C-alpha positions in Angstrom: -2.5 -178.4 38.0 -5.3 -180.5 37.2 -8.5 -179.0 36.8 -10.2 -181.1 39.8 -8.0 -179.5 42.6 -9.3 -176.2 43.7 -7.3 -174.9 46.0 -8.9 -171.6 47.1 -7.4 -169.1 50.2 -8.2 -165.4 51.2 -5.7 -163.6 54.2 -6.2 -164.5 57.5 -7.0 -160.4 57.9 -10.9 -161.3 56.4 -11.6 -163.6 59.3 -10.9 -160.7 61.8 -12.9 -158.4 59.6 -15.6 -160.9 59.8 -15.3 -161.3 63.5 -13.5 -164.1 63.8 -11.0 -163.3 66.0 -10.8 -166.2 68.3 -11.0 -169.0 65.2 -8.2 -170.7 63.3 -7.9 -173.4 61.1 -7.9 -176.4 62.6 -4.3 -177.2 61.5 -2.6 -180.7 61.2 -0.2 -181.4 63.7 3.2 -181.2 62.4 5.5 -183.9 63.6 9.3 -183.4 63.6 11.7 -185.2 60.5 14.7 -184.4 58.5 16.1 -185.6 55.0 19.1 -187.2 54.8 20.6 -188.0 51.1 21.5 -191.7 51.3 23.1 -193.8 48.5 22.1 -197.4 47.7 22.2 -198.8 44.1 21.4 -202.3 43.7 23.2 -202.3 40.3 21.7 -203.9 37.4 20.7 -207.5 36.8 19.1 -209.8 34.0 16.5 -212.1 35.1 17.2 -215.2 32.7 21.0 -215.5 34.5 19.3 -215.8 37.9 16.4 -218.1 37.8 14.3 -220.0 35.8 10.8 -219.9 38.0 9.8 -216.9 39.9 11.3 -213.5 40.9 14.7 -214.3 43.0 16.4 -212.0 44.9 19.2 -210.7 43.3 20.2 -207.8 45.4 20.1 -207.2 49.3 21.2 -204.0 51.2 20.1 -202.1 54.1 19.0 -199.0 54.7 20.0 -197.7 58.2 19.8 -194.1 60.2 21.0 -194.7 63.9 18.6 -194.1 66.3 15.5 -193.0 64.0 12.2 -194.0 65.3 10.9 -194.2 61.6 12.0 -193.7 58.3 10.6 -193.5 54.8 12.4 -194.2 51.6 12.8 -192.2 48.8 13.7 -194.1 45.5 15.7 -192.5 42.2 15.7 -193.6 39.1 14.4 -197.5 38.9 13.2 -200.2 36.2 11.3 -203.3 37.5 10.2 -204.6 34.2 7.1 -206.5 34.0 7.1 -208.8 37.4 10.0 -207.7 39.2 9.8 -205.8 42.3 10.9 -204.1 45.5 10.8 -205.5 49.1 11.6 -203.7 51.7 11.3 -205.2 55.7 11.6 -203.4 58.7 13.8 -204.8 61.3 12.4 -203.0 64.0 9.1 -205.0 63.9 8.9 -206.9 60.6 6.5 -204.4 58.6 6.8 -205.2 54.7 6.0 -203.6 52.0 6.3 -204.9 47.8 6.2 -202.4 45.4 5.9 -203.2 41.8 6.4 -200.7 38.5 2.9 -199.9 39.1 2.4 -199.1 42.9 5.9 -197.6 43.0 4.5 -195.0 40.6 1.4 -194.7 42.7 3.6 -194.1 45.9 5.7 -191.0 44.1 8.6 -193.1 43.9 8.6 -193.3 48.0 8.1 -196.3 50.1 5.9 -196.6 53.1 6.5 -195.3 56.7 8.6 -197.8 58.2 8.7 -198.3 62.2 12.1 -198.2 63.5 15.9 -197.5 62.4 16.9 -200.1 59.6 15.0 -201.0 56.7 16.1 -204.6 54.4 15.9 -203.6 50.6 15.8 -206.6 48.3 15.4 -207.2 44.5 13.6 -210.0 43.7 14.0 -210.0 39.5 11.7 -212.2 37.3 13.4 -214.6 34.9 11.5 -212.7 31.8 13.2 -209.2 32.6 16.2 -207.5 32.0 18.1 -204.3 33.2 16.4 -203.9 36.0 18.2 -202.1 39.3 16.8 -199.6 41.9 18.6 -196.7 43.5 17.5 -195.3 46.7 18.8 -191.3 47.1 17.4 -189.8 50.0 15.4 -190.8 53.7 13.0 -189.2 55.4 14.3 -189.4 59.0 11.8 -189.1 61.9 12.9 -186.9 65.3 12.4 -187.9 68.2 9.7 -184.8 69.8 11.2 -185.3 73.6 9.2 -185.0 76.6 7.2 -181.6 77.7 7.3 -181.0 81.6 5.9 -177.8 83.4 8.7 -178.4 85.9 11.6 -178.6 83.9 12.9 -181.1 81.0 13.5 -180.8 78.0 11.0 -178.7 76.8 9.8 -176.8 79.4 6.3 -174.7 78.7 5.6 -171.5 80.7 1.9 -171.6 80.6 -0.4 -174.9 80.6 -1.3 -176.3 77.0 -4.0 -178.5 79.0 -6.1 -175.0 79.9 -6.8 -173.5 76.7 -5.3 -174.6 74.0 -6.4 -174.2 70.5 -9.7 -176.5 70.3 -10.3 -177.9 73.9 -13.4 -177.0 75.5 -14.5 -176.3 79.1 -10.8 -176.3 80.6 -9.5 -179.5 80.4 -8.9 -182.0 77.4 -11.8 -185.4 78.1 -10.9 -187.2 74.8 -9.9 -190.6 75.3 -8.7 -193.5 73.1 -11.3 -194.9 71.4 -12.5 -198.5 72.8 -13.2 -200.6 70.3 -11.5 -199.2 67.3 -13.1 -197.6 64.7 -12.3 -199.2 62.0 -13.8 -196.5 59.8 -11.3 -193.8 60.6 -7.7 -193.4 59.8 -5.0 -191.3 59.5 -3.4 -189.3 57.1 0.0 -187.8 56.6 2.0 -186.1 54.6 5.6 -184.0 53.7 6.0 -180.8 54.0 8.6 -179.4 52.8 8.1 -175.4 53.4 9.5 -175.1 56.8 12.6 -177.0 56.4 10.5 -180.4 56.6 8.1 -182.1 58.4 5.7 -184.6 58.5 2.1 -183.4 58.8 -1.2 -185.4 60.6 -4.5 -184.9 59.7 -7.7 -187.6 59.6 -9.4 -189.2 57.1 -12.4 -191.8 57.1 -14.4 -193.8 54.9 -18.1 -193.1 53.7 -20.8 -195.7 52.6 -20.2 -194.9 49.0 -16.8 -195.8 49.0 -15.6 -192.2 49.0 -12.6 -190.6 51.6 -13.2 -187.5 53.2 -11.2 -184.8 54.9 -11.1 -180.9 55.5 -9.8 -179.4 52.1 -6.9 -177.7 54.4 -5.2 -181.1 54.9 -5.2 -182.4 51.4 -3.6 -179.0 50.1 -2.7 -176.4 52.9 -1.6 -173.8 50.1 -0.6 -171.4 52.9 2.3 -174.2 53.7 2.2 -176.0 50.4 1.5 -179.1 52.2 0.2 -182.3 50.1 -1.0 -185.0 52.4 -0.7 -188.0 50.2 -1.2 -191.4 52.4 -3.3 -192.4 55.0 -3.1 -195.2 57.0 -5.6 -197.6 59.4 -5.2 -199.1 62.7 -2.4 -197.0 64.1 -0.5 -198.2 67.1 0.2 -195.9 70.2 3.0 -193.5 69.9 6.4 -193.5 72.3 5.3 -192.3 76.3 7.0 -188.7 74.3 4.2 -188.5 71.4 6.7 -189.6 68.6 4.5 -191.4 66.6 4.4 -195.0 65.5 2.8 -196.2 62.2 0.8 -198.8 61.4 1.8 -202.0 59.1 2.4 -201.4 55.6 -0.6 -203.5 55.0 -2.5 -201.0 56.4 -1.1 -197.7 54.2 -2.3 -196.8 51.5 -1.3 -193.9 48.7 -3.6 -191.3 48.0 -4.8 -190.6 44.5 -4.1 -186.9 44.5 -4.6 -186.5 40.7 -7.9 -187.1 41.1 -9.0 -185.5 44.5 -11.0 -183.0 44.9 -11.1 -180.0 47.4 -12.0 -176.7 48.3 -10.4 -174.4 50.6 -12.1 -171.2 51.8 -10.7 -169.7 54.8 -13.1 -166.9 55.2 -17.3 -167.3 55.3 -16.8 -169.1 58.7 -14.6 -172.1 57.7 -17.6 -173.2 55.9 -16.2 -174.4 52.6 -13.4 -176.7 53.7 -13.5 -180.1 52.4 -11.7 -182.8 50.5 -12.9 -186.0 48.9 -10.4 -188.6 47.5 -9.8 -192.3 46.2 -6.7 -194.5 47.2 -4.6 -196.6 45.5 -4.8 -200.2 46.5 -2.5 -201.6 49.2 0.5 -203.3 47.3 0.6 -205.9 49.8 -3.4 -206.7 49.9 -4.3 -205.6 46.6 -7.1 -204.0 48.6 -8.1 -200.5 49.3 -9.5 -198.9 52.6 -13.0 -200.0 52.4 -12.3 -203.2 52.0 -10.2 -203.9 54.2 -11.9 -201.9 57.0 -14.8 -203.4 56.2 -16.5 -199.9 58.0 -17.9 -197.1 57.1 -20.2 -194.0 57.5 -23.7 -193.4 56.3 -24.3 -189.7 55.5 -27.2 -187.5 55.8 -28.6 -184.0 55.8 -31.7 -184.4 57.9 -29.9 -185.4 61.5 -29.7 -182.1 64.0 -28.5 -183.7 67.0 -28.6 -182.4 70.5 -24.7 -184.1 71.3 -21.9 -184.7 68.8 -19.0 -187.5 68.7 -15.5 -186.1 66.9 -13.2 -189.1 66.2 -9.7 -188.5 65.3 -6.2 -188.6 65.1 -5.4 -185.4 67.2 -2.2 -184.0 69.0 -2.2 -185.0 72.4 -0.2 -182.9 75.0 -2.5 -183.7 78.1 -4.0 -186.6 79.7 -7.6 -186.4 80.5 -7.6 -183.9 83.6 -5.7 -180.9 84.8 -2.2 -180.8 86.9 -0.3 -183.7 84.9 3.6 -183.0 84.8 4.0 -184.9 81.7 2.5 -183.0 78.7 2.7 -184.6 75.7 2.1 -188.6 75.9 1.6 -192.1 74.0 -2.1 -191.3 73.3 -0.8 -187.9 70.9 -1.8 -188.4 67.1 -3.4 -191.8 67.7 -7.1 -192.3 67.4 -9.1 -190.7 70.3 -12.7 -189.4 70.5 -15.1 -187.4 72.4 -18.6 -185.9 72.9 -20.0 -182.6 73.5 -23.3 -180.0 72.6 -24.2 -178.9 68.9 -24.6 -175.4 68.9 -26.5 -175.3 65.5 -26.2 -175.5 62.0 -25.3 -172.1 60.3 -25.5 -170.4 56.4 -26.5 -171.8 53.2 -25.5 -172.6 49.6 -21.6 -172.9 49.6 -20.8 -171.7 53.0 -22.3 -174.3 55.4 -21.2 -174.9 58.7 -21.8 -176.7 62.4 -21.6 -175.0 65.6 -20.2 -177.2 68.5 -17.9 -177.6 71.9 -16.2 -180.8 71.4 -12.2 -181.3 72.0 -10.0 -181.7 69.1 -6.8 -180.7 68.6 -4.4 -180.0 65.6 -4.3 -183.6 63.6 -8.3 -183.8 64.0 -8.5 -181.9 61.0 -11.0 -183.7 58.7 -12.8 -185.8 61.2 -16.1 -187.4 61.0 -18.9 -185.1 62.7 -21.2 -188.2 64.4 -24.2 -187.8 65.9 -23.8 -189.2 69.1 -25.1 -192.8 69.2 -25.3 -193.3 65.4 -23.5 -194.4 62.8 -23.7 -191.3 60.5 -21.9 -188.4 59.4 -23.0 -185.0 58.7 -19.9 -183.0 58.6 -16.2 -182.4 58.5 -14.1 -181.1 61.5 -12.6 -178.0 60.4 -11.7 -175.5 62.7 -10.7 -174.6 66.3 -11.7 -171.9 68.6 -9.0 -171.2 71.9 -12.8 -169.7 73.5 -15.0 -172.6 73.5 -17.7 -173.2 74.7 -19.1 -169.6 74.4 -23.1 -170.0 74.7 -23.5 -165.8 73.9 -22.0 -166.6 70.5 -21.8 -170.2 69.0 -19.4 -169.1 66.3 -16.8 -169.2 68.7 -16.9 -172.5 68.8 -15.5 -175.4 66.8 -16.7 -175.7 63.8 -17.4 -177.7 61.1 -18.3 -177.7 57.0 -21.8 -179.7 56.5 -23.1 -181.5 54.0 -25.5 -179.2 53.3 -22.9 -177.1 51.6 -24.1 -177.3 48.3 -20.6 -178.0 46.2 -19.4 -181.0 48.8 -22.8 -182.7 48.7 -22.7 -182.9 45.3 -19.0 -183.9 44.7 -19.8 -186.7 47.8 -23.2 -187.7 45.8 -21.1 -188.2 42.4 -18.1 -189.5 43.7 -18.6 -193.0 42.1 -19.5 -191.3 38.8 -22.4 -188.8 37.2 -26.4 -190.4 36.7 -26.1 -192.5 40.2 -28.9 -193.9 42.1 -28.7 -195.1 45.7 -30.2 -198.0 47.3 -29.7 -198.2 51.3 -32.3 -200.4 53.2 -30.1 -199.6 56.0 -30.2 -195.6 55.9 -32.6 -194.1 59.1 -33.2 -191.2 56.2 -34.4 -193.0 53.2 -36.8 -191.4 51.9 -36.9 -192.4 48.1 -34.6 -188.9 46.3 -32.3 -191.6 45.5 -29.2 -189.4 47.0 -26.4 -190.8 49.2 -28.2 -188.4 51.5 -31.3 -190.2 51.0 -31.3 -193.1 49.5 -34.1 -195.3 48.1 -34.7 -198.5 51.0 -34.9 -200.7 47.9 -32.8 -201.9 44.7 -36.1 -202.2 42.7 -36.6 -198.2 43.5 -33.0 -197.4 42.5 -33.2 -199.7 39.9 -36.4 -198.0 38.7 -35.2 -194.7 38.6 -31.4 -194.4 37.5 -30.6 -192.9 34.1 -30.1 -194.9 30.9 -26.5 -195.9 31.6 -25.9 -194.7 35.1 -25.2 -196.0 38.1 -26.8 -197.8 40.9 -24.7 -198.1 44.0 -26.2 -200.3 46.5 -25.0 -200.5 50.6 -24.2 -203.9 51.8 -26.9 -205.9 53.3 -29.7 -208.1 52.2 -32.4 -207.2 50.1 -35.7 -209.2 50.2 -37.0 -208.1 47.3 -37.1 -209.1 43.1 -35.9 -207.3 40.8 -36.3 -206.6 36.8 -33.8 -204.8 34.8 -34.7 -203.4 31.2 -32.7 -200.5 30.4 -28.4 -200.7 30.9 -27.1 -199.4 33.9 -23.9 -200.2 36.2 -24.7 -201.8 39.6 -22.1 -201.5 42.3 -21.5 -202.3 45.8 -19.0 -200.4 47.5 -19.0 -201.2 51.2 -19.6 -205.3 51.9 -21.9 -207.9 50.4 -24.9 -207.3 48.9 -27.6 -210.3 48.2 -30.8 -209.6 46.5 -34.0 -211.6 46.2 -36.2 -213.4 48.4 -34.7 -215.2 51.4 -35.0 -218.7 50.9 -36.7 -221.1 53.6 -34.4 -223.0 55.5 -33.5 -226.1 53.8 -34.6 -229.8 55.7 -32.3 -232.1 56.3 -33.0 -235.8 54.9 -35.1 -238.0 57.2 -37.0 -234.3 58.4 -35.0 -234.1 61.5 -35.6 -230.0 60.9 -31.4 -229.4 60.6 -30.8 -226.5 58.6 -28.6 -228.2 55.7 -26.7 -224.5 55.4 -24.7 -225.8 58.4 -23.6 -228.8 57.1 -19.9 -229.5 55.7 -21.2 -229.7 51.7 -23.6 -226.6 52.1 -21.0 -224.4 53.8 -17.8 -225.6 51.6 -20.2 -224.5 48.4 -21.4 -221.3 49.3 -20.2 -219.8 52.0 -16.5 -218.9 53.6 -15.4 -221.0 56.3 -12.3 -221.3 58.5 -11.3 -223.8 60.4 -9.8 -225.2 63.7 -6.2 -226.1 62.8 -4.9 -229.8 63.7 -3.6 -231.0 65.1 -3.6 -228.7 68.1 -2.0 -228.7 70.3 1.0 -229.2 67.8 4.9 -229.4 67.4 6.6 -229.0 65.1 3.7 -228.2 62.6 -0.1 -227.7 61.7 -2.8 -227.4 59.1 -5.2 -224.4 59.0 -8.3 -225.4 56.4 -10.7 -222.5 54.7 -13.1 -222.9 52.1 -13.5 -219.8 49.5 -17.2 -220.1 47.7 -15.9 -217.5 45.2 -12.3 -216.7 43.4 -10.7 -214.1 46.2 -8.1 -212.2 47.0 -6.7 -214.0 50.8 -4.8 -212.8 53.4 -4.1 -215.7 56.5 -1.6 -214.4 59.5 -0.4 -215.5 62.9 0.0 -213.5 65.8 1.1 -213.9 69.2 -1.0 -213.1 72.2 0.2 -209.6 72.3 -1.6 -208.8 68.6 1.8 -209.1 66.8 2.4 -210.5 63.7 4.5 -213.7 63.8 3.9 -215.2 60.3 1.8 -214.6 56.8 0.7 -218.1 55.4 -1.0 -216.8 52.4 -1.3 -213.3 50.3 -2.5 -213.6 47.0 -5.5 -214.0 44.7 -6.5 -217.7 45.0 -9.5 -219.5 43.0 -12.8 -221.2 45.0 -12.5 -224.0 46.6 -11.0 -225.5 50.5 -7.7 -224.6 50.8 -5.3 -225.8 53.1 -2.0 -223.6 54.5 0.8 -225.6 57.0 2.2 -223.5 59.6 6.0 -225.0 60.5 6.2 -222.5 63.9 8.4 -220.2 62.3 8.1 -216.4 62.0 8.3 -214.5 59.0 12.3 -214.6 58.9 12.7 -218.0 59.3 13.0 -218.0 62.8 11.5 -220.6 65.5 9.3 -218.9 67.7 8.6 -220.4 71.7 6.1 -222.3 72.9 2.4 -220.9 73.3 -0.7 -219.5 72.1 -1.0 -217.7 68.7 -3.8 -216.7 66.8 -4.6 -217.0 63.2 -6.9 -214.9 61.0 -8.3 -215.1 57.7 -9.2 -211.9 56.2 -10.9 -212.4 52.3 -14.0 -209.9 50.6 -15.8 -208.9 53.6 -15.1 -212.0 55.7 -12.6 -212.0 58.9 -12.2 -214.9 61.3 -9.8 -216.1 63.7 -9.0 -219.1 65.6 -6.8 -219.9 68.7 -3.6 -222.6 68.5 -1.7 -223.9 71.2 2.5 -224.4 70.3 4.0 -226.6 72.6 8.0 -227.6 72.1 
């Protein structure tokens, strides 16, 4: 076992001895699935016999499990050489994933989750590679959950889970879908084998120093031998019976479990239950979540709010309100949010927790504890109660591990490395101590305080200051673009018109990211899209229909700086002509995102 993996459990009887009989760990939710043996072997291929240029498909096959809502592929022995890879495409929604030798290992010889029951698998082989092959040995197959009903049906219940289930406060569930979507909060999934086979669901999110945070029992539930290993964002709605859909593989990330750090100690009021981890880059985009999502929460030890907000991916058995007939619904295990009162922070040392009465359910474990009206997080949701709210005994309410927990505070603060000092001029509690919770509000302050050979971490923004560096250090900007230096005055155009030259094509081309309106527009049969890169960047340029469904990926690669263009011929990712109508194209690169509408008239 890796030295950084701390998995600690106490018998639940200790909770009763401590008077915690109404509390339960905020379990990850469990989704029904099974494992099936599936054999697909590509055979061995030699690159030099196939192509003289780029990798060319040497094998195509299909993994299909009839009527499955989703599948996840397990590979056996594989050899992908230096530049060959496996490409998989869902026949349901076109979601695709590309795995080379490195990313296949990061994904532990498994694929992303694919919606639908069939996935095409192909093997492009590079001309220089030899002995290339793969074999599929198993498939994890999702199962439909089936409707629940209080009035008979596939899965009748005898009591009303809307009135008093674990974590629901006040008699009914008042969680609602987040609108707009909180891009800093994602869903964690893993495969559990101790109970036959099931997929678990929890919540993870992005902090301002690039750390990914969840509950300790989500990363390692030692009681059930669960290891949760995938984080996804932009999760779509579930089916009406609650059967989940998964995000496009571009938005799924393998968790680096080797370097994950967690603690889970069930006693002491759930106050020692936390997890901090890294993610591997997405194999399609090359981005880690903080780059792709461009969103994060600042962390604080100093906010004691009246009202908490909790945003996460909990089970949904009841729409808001009571008296409904259908219990499980399309919001289940999708991003929802709710608010409620804070009853205060309790404990000290490594055992510190918040008491609160915000609605949560299984799968909310790991959600950020957000002081309402802020972009801060002060803790991690961990435990649910069957009796909240309890005004006479706040410890019977829902609970969260506080960042005042010493071990958690230290692990988060040193996530990028030891001897680190933070600068953040947007943090409301920038006090000059230099931690991620109380950063310097100037880069100069952080530079002056960092030990020789240490790290200065700067949260995105403009720092109108000059700095002098006279010792060795590493400077990082983990959550977006940072500019340092006095803000230059507006440039005056020739002729004294007062026009700011930064809006001129020349200035924009050389110093700013930009995306132009396609031309011609309307168009038939093809149109050109131009964009500008001020520096070498990884570029994603995609087309979507009016339902926000992906139609075509035009660019998905690292490019040098300069003005670029891409041509769309009116076809989708499968080479099929799309119908007349309005389409959207979106450029995403290095913290810059912009979209335009286009009109195809056939």
